[in-house]
C-alpha positions as CSV (number, residue, x, y, z in Angstrom):
1,M,-35.9,47.3,47.2
2,S,-32.3,48.4,46.7
3,S,-30.3,47.3,43.7
4,K,-27.9,45.3,45.9
5,L,-30.8,43.4,47.4
6,K,-32.3,42.7,43.9
7,R,-28.9,41.5,42.7
8,F,-28.6,39.2,45.8
9,F,-32.0,37.6,45.1
10,F,-31.2,37.2,41.4
11,L,-27.9,35.5,42.2
12,F,-29.5,33.3,44.8
13,I,-32.2,32.1,42.4
14,V,-29.6,31.4,39.7
15,F,-27.4,29.5,42.2
16,F,-30.4,27.5,43.6
17,W,-31.6,26.4,40.1
18,G,-28.1,25.8,39.0
19,V,-27.4,23.5,41.9
20,L,-30.8,21.7,41.4
21,F,-30.2,21.3,37.7
22,G,-26.7,20.1,38.2
23,S,-27.7,17.6,40.8
24,I,-30.3,16.1,38.4
25,I,-27.7,15.9,35.6
26,F,-24.8,14.6,37.6
27,F,-26.6,12.6,40.4
28,P,-24.7,9.3,40.9
29,W,-27.6,7.0,40.2
30,S,-25.3,4.0,39.6
31,N,-23.9,4.4,43.1
32,F,-27.4,4.7,44.5
33,V,-28.5,1.5,42.7
34,N,-25.4,-0.4,43.9
35,F,-25.9,0.8,47.4
36,I,-29.6,-0.4,47.5
37,N,-28.7,-3.8,45.9
38,S,-25.8,-4.3,48.3
39,R,-27.8,-3.5,51.5
40,S,-31.0,-5.4,50.8
41,D,-31.8,-9.1,50.2
42,L,-35.5,-8.2,49.6
43,V,-35.1,-5.5,46.8
44,H,-33.1,-5.4,43.6
45,I,-33.1,-2.5,41.1
46,E,-31.7,-2.6,37.6
47,S,-31.4,1.2,37.1
48,A,-32.8,4.5,38.4
49,G,-33.2,8.1,37.5
50,F,-35.4,11.2,38.0
51,S,-38.9,10.8,36.7
52,F,-39.7,14.5,36.2
53,F,-38.3,17.8,37.1
54,P,-37.6,18.5,39.9
55,F,-39.3,15.8,42.0
56,G,-39.8,12.1,41.6
57,V,-37.8,9.0,41.0
58,K,-38.1,6.3,38.3
59,L,-36.9,2.8,39.0
60,L,-36.5,0.3,36.1
61,G,-36.5,-3.5,36.8
62,L,-37.6,-3.4,40.5
63,E,-37.8,-6.9,41.9
64,I,-39.2,-7.5,45.4
65,R,-38.6,-10.8,47.1
66,T,-41.2,-11.3,49.8
67,R,-40.7,-13.2,53.1
68,E,-43.1,-15.8,51.7
69,G,-40.5,-16.7,49.0
70,K,-42.4,-15.1,46.2
71,E,-40.9,-12.6,43.7
72,I,-42.7,-9.5,42.4
73,Y,-41.2,-7.9,39.3
74,F,-42.1,-4.3,38.2
75,K,-40.9,-3.2,34.8
76,E,-41.2,0.5,35.8
77,T,-41.9,2.2,39.1
78,K,-42.4,6.0,39.5
79,I,-42.3,7.5,43.0
80,S,-43.8,11.0,43.1
81,P,-43.9,12.8,46.5
82,S,-46.6,15.4,47.1
83,I,-45.6,18.9,46.1
84,L,-46.4,19.8,49.7
85,S,-44.1,17.2,51.1
86,P,-41.8,19.8,52.8
87,L,-44.8,21.0,54.8
88,Y,-46.1,17.6,55.6
89,L,-42.6,16.6,56.8
90,L,-42.8,19.2,59.6
91,F,-45.6,17.1,61.1
92,G,-43.9,13.8,60.5
93,K,-46.1,12.9,57.6
94,F,-45.3,11.9,54.0
95,K,-47.7,11.7,51.0
96,C,-46.6,10.0,47.9
97,S,-47.9,8.4,44.6
98,L,-46.5,5.2,43.2
99,K,-47.1,4.2,39.6
100,L,-46.2,0.5,39.0
101,K,-46.0,-1.3,35.7
102,T,-45.4,-4.9,34.8
103,E,-45.5,-6.3,31.3
104,E,-49.3,-6.4,31.5
105,S,-50.5,-4.5,34.6
106,A,-50.5,-0.8,35.5
107,L,-51.4,0.4,39.0
108,T,-51.4,3.7,40.9
109,I,-51.0,3.7,44.7
110,N,-51.5,6.9,46.7
111,F,-50.6,6.6,50.4
112,T,-49.9,8.7,53.5
113,A,-47.3,7.6,56.0
114,K,-47.2,8.8,59.6
115,N,-44.4,9.1,62.2
116,I,-41.8,8.9,59.5
117,F,-39.0,10.1,61.9
118,R,-39.8,7.4,64.4
119,S,-39.0,4.1,62.8
120,E,-40.6,2.0,65.5
121,K,-43.9,3.8,65.1
122,M,-43.9,4.6,61.4
123,S,-46.9,3.3,59.5
124,L,-49.2,3.8,56.5
125,S,-52.4,5.5,57.6
126,S,-54.3,5.5,54.2
127,V,-53.9,3.7,50.9
128,Y,-55.8,4.2,47.7
129,L,-55.0,1.7,44.9
130,T,-56.5,1.8,41.4
131,G,-55.7,0.4,38.0
132,N,-55.6,-2.6,35.8
133,I,-54.0,-5.9,36.8
134,N,-53.4,-8.9,34.6
135,S,-54.9,-12.2,35.9
136,G,-51.5,-13.8,35.5
137,D,-49.9,-11.3,37.8
138,L,-52.6,-11.8,40.4
139,M,-52.7,-15.6,40.2
140,R,-49.0,-15.8,40.6
141,F,-49.4,-15.2,44.3
142,F,-51.3,-18.5,44.5
143,D,-48.7,-20.4,42.4
144,L,-51.3,-20.4,39.5
145,D,-51.5,-18.6,36.2
146,G,-54.1,-16.6,34.4
147,K,-55.2,-14.5,31.4
148,G,-57.3,-11.4,30.9
149,N,-57.2,-8.0,32.7
150,L,-59.1,-7.0,35.8
151,K,-60.0,-3.5,37.1
152,I,-59.0,-3.1,40.8
153,E,-59.8,-0.5,43.3
154,L,-58.9,-0.5,47.0
155,K,-59.5,2.2,49.6
156,L,-58.0,1.5,53.0
157,N,-57.7,3.5,56.2
158,G,-56.1,2.6,59.5
159,D,-52.7,1.5,60.7
160,I,-51.3,-1.1,58.3
161,K,-49.2,-2.6,61.1
162,N,-52.4,-3.2,63.1
163,P,-54.8,-5.2,60.9
164,N,-57.6,-4.9,63.4
165,S,-57.8,-1.1,62.7
166,L,-58.3,-1.4,59.0
167,E,-61.4,-0.3,57.3
168,G,-62.2,0.3,53.6
169,K,-63.6,-1.1,50.3
170,F,-62.2,-3.5,47.7
171,L,-63.6,-3.9,44.1
172,L,-62.4,-6.3,41.4
173,T,-64.1,-6.5,38.0
174,S,-63.2,-7.9,34.6
175,A,-62.1,-5.3,32.0
176,D,-64.8,-4.4,29.5
177,K,-63.7,-6.7,26.7
178,D,-61.9,-9.3,28.6
179,K,-62.9,-12.7,30.0
180,T,-60.9,-13.9,33.0
181,I,-59.1,-17.2,32.6
182,I,-57.3,-19.1,35.3
183,V,-54.8,-21.8,34.6
184,L,-54.6,-24.6,37.2
185,K,-51.1,-26.0,37.5
186,N,-49.1,-27.7,40.2
187,T,-52.4,-28.3,42.0
188,N,-51.1,-30.9,44.4
189,K,-50.6,-27.9,46.8
190,L,-54.3,-27.2,46.6
191,H,-55.2,-30.9,46.9
192,V,-57.1,-30.6,43.5
193,P,-56.6,-33.5,41.0
194,V,-57.3,-31.3,38.0
195,E,-55.1,-29.2,35.8
196,G,-55.9,-27.0,32.8
197,E,-57.3,-23.7,31.5
198,F,-60.7,-22.6,32.6
199,S,-62.7,-19.5,31.7
200,L,-64.5,-17.6,34.5
201,G,-66.1,-15.2,32.1
202,K,-66.9,-11.8,33.6
203,V,-65.9,-11.5,37.2
204,N,-67.4,-9.1,39.7
205,A,-66.3,-9.0,43.3
206,E,-67.0,-6.5,46.1
207,M,-65.6,-6.6,49.6
208,T,-66.0,-4.5,52.7
209,I,-63.2,-4.2,55.2
210,K,-63.9,-3.5,58.8
211,N,-61.9,-4.3,62.0
212,G,-59.3,-6.1,59.9
213,V,-61.8,-8.5,58.3
214,M,-62.6,-8.5,54.5
215,T,-66.2,-9.6,54.0
216,L,-67.2,-10.8,50.5
217,D,-70.4,-8.8,49.8
218,K,-70.7,-9.9,46.2
219,F,-68.9,-12.4,44.0
220,E,-70.2,-13.5,40.5
221,M,-68.7,-15.3,37.5
222,K,-70.7,-15.2,34.3
223,G,-70.3,-16.1,30.7
224,G,-67.4,-18.6,30.9
225,N,-67.3,-22.4,31.0
226,I,-67.3,-22.1,34.8
227,E,-69.9,-19.9,36.5
228,G,-70.9,-19.3,40.1
229,N,-71.1,-17.0,43.1
230,G,-69.5,-17.0,46.5
231,K,-69.4,-15.7,50.1
232,G,-67.0,-15.6,52.9
233,S,-64.2,-13.6,54.5
234,L,-60.5,-13.0,54.8
235,I,-59.0,-12.2,58.2
236,I,-56.1,-9.9,57.5
237,K,-52.9,-10.8,59.3
238,N,-49.4,-9.4,59.5
239,P,-47.6,-10.5,57.3
240,F,-50.4,-10.3,54.7
241,F,-49.7,-13.7,53.1
242,E,-50.6,-15.3,56.4
243,S,-54.2,-13.9,56.2
244,Q,-56.8,-16.6,56.8
245,I,-59.2,-17.5,54.1
246,D,-62.8,-18.7,54.7
247,L,-64.5,-18.8,51.4
248,T,-67.4,-20.9,49.9
249,L,-68.1,-21.0,46.2
250,E,-71.1,-22.4,44.4
251,I,-69.8,-23.6,41.0
252,K,-71.5,-24.9,37.9
253,T,-69.8,-25.8,34.7
254,N,-70.6,-27.1,31.2
255,L,-67.4,-29.2,31.1
256,L,-67.9,-33.0,31.0
257,N,-71.4,-32.8,32.4
258,I,-70.0,-32.3,35.9
259,P,-72.9,-31.4,38.3
260,S,-72.9,-28.2,40.4
261,Q,-70.3,-28.2,43.1
262,T,-69.8,-26.4,46.4
263,I,-66.1,-25.6,47.0
264,R,-64.7,-24.5,50.3
265,L,-61.4,-22.6,50.3
266,R,-59.5,-22.5,53.6
267,G,-56.0,-22.0,54.9
268,T,-53.9,-18.9,54.3
269,L,-53.0,-16.9,51.3
270,S,-49.6,-18.4,51.2
271,S,-51.0,-22.0,51.6
272,P,-54.6,-22.2,50.5
273,K,-56.5,-25.5,50.6
274,I,-59.6,-26.7,48.9
275,G,-62.0,-29.0,50.8
């Protein structure tokens, strides 16, 4: 290799890393945040920046307002594309890892998107979610509250836009030293004349997903003042909060000498009903 060619490659490398380093230091993140917040009614960001060199983005104070009128707030969100992203992009794919944190929960979501250059056909083809989720964060979807941490794992394949194509596995268990507690409040929506704090003890749930139907293979609650087991299914719909619940729980409790009860949960995730 000639000295001129060597010098050219050296200057090119210096220029490339200089531009990359400069873009990281001087990237107008405030303008980016203002642009996102001004263009979307569903998403609001407090601040943003690079999460690690040279890939990845970190968002602080990410709030998502769903179409069901619920708000999801993440204290910290890290978006880390695959190091092979440039290669995947040639085939219209995109692989990415999301790390989500609330005050109590920490989740990691790895996903693959297809047809990313064709907005009308773009979809998620695989999702793997794992981590710890606080019962309060989970129960908030049902306008309830909770305490204690749960381990969650979800493996999902298929076109997210087409629920009938979905297959996978869902596991939810109490963390090693935690008991799961739910707090019933504003229960008129559930047609339940009871409010208060109830311990479910150790929770263990396993579900199989096939053809867009989540079937409850195993559900147990042990060691709390409410114990029991359950069976049933969830028919996944788009949007997700319109998914249909068909769940039956056999419940026993040591509270107030109440006899064992069979509880049937029907309706949708956005509007569940007991009875």
